[in-house]
N, C-alpha and C positions, 0 to 999 in steps of 0.2 A: 311304193306304193301303190306305181297304180297296175303292180299283175297281184295285189289285195282290193284293189277298190273297182275292177271288172267282173265281180261279182254282182255287183248290182245289178246289172241285162242277169236275170236269171224269170222263168219261172213267173209270179206274183208281177217280175215288172212287167212283166207280153202279157199278162194280161189282162191288168190295166189301160196298158198301153192298147191296145184292142178293143178293147169294149168301148174306148174315147170315142177312136175314128168310126170304127159301129156306129156312134152314135153323130157321127158327123154324117157318113159317108156311110149308109146301108149298103151299099152295094162293095165296101172295103172284103178280100180274100183276105180271108183272115189265116188259113190253113198256108196257102205259097206263099206269104208275108213272114209263118213263122219257119215252112220250108228254108225257103232263101237264106231268111239268118241263122237254122243250124245242118246251112249245108256243110259237107268236109271238117272242116277244121275249126271250128266254134271254140275249141274246148281249150286250143291253144295261138285262138289270137288275145293281146292285151287291150288293156281296157279303153284311149284310140281306134286299135285298130277292131272291137264288137261295136263302140261306133261309129265304126265310117261301116259296115255289114248289114248295122237297122236302119242308115241311114241311103241309101243302094239298094234296101232288100223295098223301104219305101217307096223309092223311083219308081219301082220295079212297078208298087200293086195301090197307086194313089195314079189322080186321075192323066197320062199323055201330058194335059196340057201346065205346064211350071205352076204359071199366077194359080189354078184350077189345090191342084196338090197343095200351096202355099200354104191358101186360103183356108183347107180344113185343119192342115196343122196349123194357122195362128183360132184357125176355135174354139183347139183343142189346149191349146198354151195356155190360159187364165185358171188348169187344176192342174197344170203341169211345170211343178218347180224340183227345182235344188242340181244336183248334180243328171244327174243320168239323165233329162229333158236336154243337156248340150248337143240330141244330137240335131235334134232341130234345129240351132245353127249351123248344124254343121251338112248338116238341108244348104238348107243356102247358100256358099261354101261349094259348097259341091257343082252345083244342078243352078245357079241363081249370077254366078261372076256376069253372065252375055248379061242382063236382067238389073243393072243397075237400080233404075227408077224399081220396081215394085219390092227385092231385094233389101238396102238398102233400109229402107226402113223397114219390113223384115225383122231383119237386126234390129230397131230398137226396142221391134215390140220385146222378143223372145227374151228379148236380157230384161224386162221387167220377170221375169221367170225365171231363166237360170242365165245362162254368163256369154254375148255372142265375144266375150274378147276371142279368143282364136282365132273366129269366122269372119271377124272383119275386117281381120290384116293383109289377104291379098285385096277386098276392094282400095285397102291405101295404094294398095300397090300399085296395081290395075289403071286406078280413079284417083291419082296424089290431091290434085286440085277442090276438086271434087266432094272429096273424101275431108282434106286441109275443111272445106266449110260447113261440111254439117258436122262433124265435129268442135267446129265451134259454139254448134244450135246444141250440139247434147251435153255443151257445156253450161249451158245457163235453164234446160230441162227442171220444170217441179220435183219428174225423179231422179232419187239422188245411186238408180240402178244404172241410170241412163248418160250419168253426170260422169257416173262412175267409169261406164265405155271411156267416153270420152278417154281417159286417161290411159285407163291401162290396157283395151287394143292398141290403142302407141304409143304403147312401148315400145324402146325399142330394140332389148332384150329380153324377153318373158316369158319364163321359161315356158318347156313342155310348146313351145308354137315356132314357126318362122319365124328369122329376128329381119326386123326395118333395117337394114343394108342403110337405106336412105336418110331413118330420123343417124343409125351412128355415127356416121359423115358425117352427118350436119344438124345437128338437134333443136336449132331455134325453134323451128315451126312447130314445135312442139314447147319447146320453153312455154309460146306462150300462151299456147294451152291448160297448162300449168300455171299460172298468172291469176287464167279464169276463176283456176278450183283452190286458188295456197289455205282461202280461208272457208273454202268453203262446212257451209251448220253440218257435216256428214263425217264420222269418223268414219267412216267406210268409204266414204272417197280420200278426207285425208293423207288415210292409209299409202289406195291407189299410186297418191302424189309424190307420199314420200316412197316409194317402191322405183317409181317413177327414174328421180330423184337419184335414187345409190346407182341406177338403169346407167344414166349417162355417166353417171361419172368417173364410170368403170375406163368408157372412152375421153372422159370431157374434163377434169377433175375442174379445173381453173376457172371453166362456168359456171358448174355448181358451187364453185366458194364465191365464186364475184355474188353471184347469184344469194345464192346462203346472206351473206354478206345485206342486199338487198331489201331482205324480206327477214333477216332476224327482229326482235325485239319491235317488232311491230304490233300483230295478235298473239297471239295467245295459242288458239289454232298453229299457225303456220311455223315457230316458236316449231313448236312438238315436227312439225312436219321438215324443215330446214334440219335435227337435228336428227333424226333417225335413217334421213335421207343422206345426211353424210355418212352416216355410220361402217359404207365401207370402205372410205375412206380414210376415219378412225381406226377397224379392224386393217388398214395396208398400213398404220404406222402414217398416214399423209404429214408433214412437217405443219406446212400451211393450212393445213384444218386439226392437228391438235393445239396451235397456237390459238385459232379462233376457239374456240372452247375450251379454254385456257387451260389450257397442259400443257405449263412450262418444262422443261429442261430438266433432269430428275439427277440431277448427279445428285445429291440431296440425299435419298433414298439408295436403303441395303437394304437387301433381302436376303435374311441366314434363317435353316434346317429347314430346308429344301425337305419336306421326307414322303413316302407314299406305299403305303404299306394296304393286303400282309407282304411276304416278297412274293409269296406262288398268288398271280393274279389270273386269272380263267378265261379267257373269254366266253360272257356271256351271264359277265357277275359284275365285281364293283370291288373302286380301292376309298380311300377315303389318304386325302392331298392334303400338305401344311404349309405354311411356313411365315413363317417372323413375318414380320415391315418394320421398318426403324428408322422413322423419316426425325435424321441428327442437323438437321433446320434446324432453326428461330421458330421462325414464321410458318405457317398452317401451310397445305400445300394441296390444293388439286388433281385429284389422282385420280389415270386411267389402268385402273391391271389387269391387265386376265390372264390363264393360261393357254401355254399351246401346248401342243401331245403333237411329237413325231412318231404318227399312224406309219405301221407297214402295213406296209404292198403290198401288192401279188407277185410283185417283178421279186423282190425282194427293198424294193428299194422305204426310201421314207418320204414322204409328207404330211406338211404340216396342218394346222387346226388348229384355230385357236374360238375361244370362252369368251365370253367377258366373266371378270366378276362383278366387279365393282366400280364405277368413279362414283366422287365422290372428296370432300374435302381434311386432310388423314392432318392431325396435331400432331407436333411436334412429340418422337419419341416411341415409345412401341408396338406390336398391334400384330397380333397374332388375328392369323389366319386361315382355319379347314375351307373343305370343301368336299366332293365325292363326286368323286368318274363312275359314270355305266358304260361297259366295255358290250353292252346289245349291239346282236347281229340288226340291222337295217338298210332297208329299203338301200337308202341310200349311203350308210357306210358299212362298209365290210372288213371284217378283223379276222388280223392273218399275226399267227406269233410270231414272239422273236422277237429283239431289244429295240426297245423307244426308248423315246425320250418328252421330257418334264421340263416344262418351262415357264419359268415367270418373267414376263411384260408391263414397265409402267412404265409411260404414258411416251413407251412408242421401242421401250430398248431394255430389252433381256436383262435382266437383274439374276438371274441364278438358273439355272441346270439340270440335272442331273437325269440319267440312266437309270428303266429298268423293264422286264421282262413279261410281258404280255404267252400265257403260257394253253395249249391246243385248250377246249373245252371240252367238261367234265361229266 
């Protein structure tokens, strides 16, 4: 994804950026700035590398006094929104770590317009006590973007960001933050809280399930957070998580007729898949049904990826299930030809498995 997104830093963007900077700082040397940005290997740089190059170029062309340069960026931030302007928090991350007083306040300001979720993390590592107190304050901020930063910025395993090893080891300080946000009125904030719980569950599943029991059935917002936050545990077929959400052992469930069509599936194409689910019991059964694909890796080994099909109650009897899977090349998953496997998993138990062959792209 980053390789595709890097083109957000294009001629039009730099025209807007330099115009804003000149409006606040008439002496801004636009030509020098652009020469620094485009120097040497610009075309080969990925998204975050380009962002860092721009931060470095701003430091070389804005006033040498950090706070003066920061004030200029803050004045332009109100009209500088979205992913491209995460370069402002990046500027703070690179050059403001020795000035926490000005920098932490600036991160809260910039996150209203882009996001400081990556840039705040070095400050958490360097100033843990100070930042925990500030994160608590942010959790009560009127602005949903600042409240989200309290959760998103302190996630132990935030994708694309440095890990917070201390919180991976002991997540109780950040769980205390999530307690403040668990009934937040903003879905934007609640989604971050759920993703944060899912992070913690990778290292401390029992602690997350304990939290789930305490939060569940207290508030509609919190119920959604608990379910979404435990999704990783459910995908890993954690027995305690399955029981908590009412997915009992599926001994009375059978899967038959698992099929894949067409016979020749090519990378870039799609396949129709299906099976018959039979509840042999006399009572309805709450089932979480997933299909797994054993993808061939570059080295010839295989790795299973699970995809959820449904999560509902099935009456006694038979039910036909059909679905389509696309084998398009993605930045997050590259396909390789060879023998794959299709499986059906019901309440954490594999019920059927068939092989199929994926061929080279046409």
